[in-house]
N, C-alpha and C positions, 0 to 999 in steps of 0.2 A: 504494500500500500504506500504509494508515493507520499501521501499526506503525512502518514506516520513518520516516515523517514525524514521528510522536510522539517518536521517538528522535533527531530532528534530523539524520538521515542523508540524504545525497544518494544517488542511484542509484549513482554512481561509488564513493562511500565504502562503501556496502553491498557492492558487487561486490568491492572490494578485501578487505574483511573476510571475505567468503565464499570468496574465491579463484576467482571466476568473472568472466566479462566483463560489462561494463555491459549489453550486449545481452540477456544472460540475465535480468537484473533487469527490463529494459523489457518483455520478452516475458511474464514471469510477471505483471507488473502489468497488461498488456493482455489477459491471458487466453489468450495464444497458446501458452504453455508450461505444460502442466498436469502435468508429471512430478513425482511425489511426491519423488523424489530431489533435484530442484532446489529445490523449496519447503522441504524439510527443511534443506538446506544454508543457505539464506537465513535461515530462522528461527533456526537454531543460531547464526549469526553475530550475531544480535540478542539472543541469550540467551533465546529462546523455544522451546517445544516445539509440534509440530503436535497438533491435536485433531481427531479424525474424528467427525463427527456425521452420522447417516443419518436421512433423513426421507422420507415418501412424497411423490410429486409432487403428488397431490391426495387429498382425502378419499375419492374414489371408488376409488382404488387399494387402500384398506384394507377395503372392503366385501366381505363374503362373497357368493358367487353365489346 
């Protein structure tokens, strides 16, 4: 997680700030934990807010039949 590294935090330090286990941080960074609640908790501990952006998978997905 680039934000964590930019803030100079180890996975353990972020986990402590967020009140979660280090394994949660590892799973989020590996893409194995995609729960919004976990991500929000980690972001809040770093002083960040989540931003949701939606985009089509391909240009063909947006074409009318």
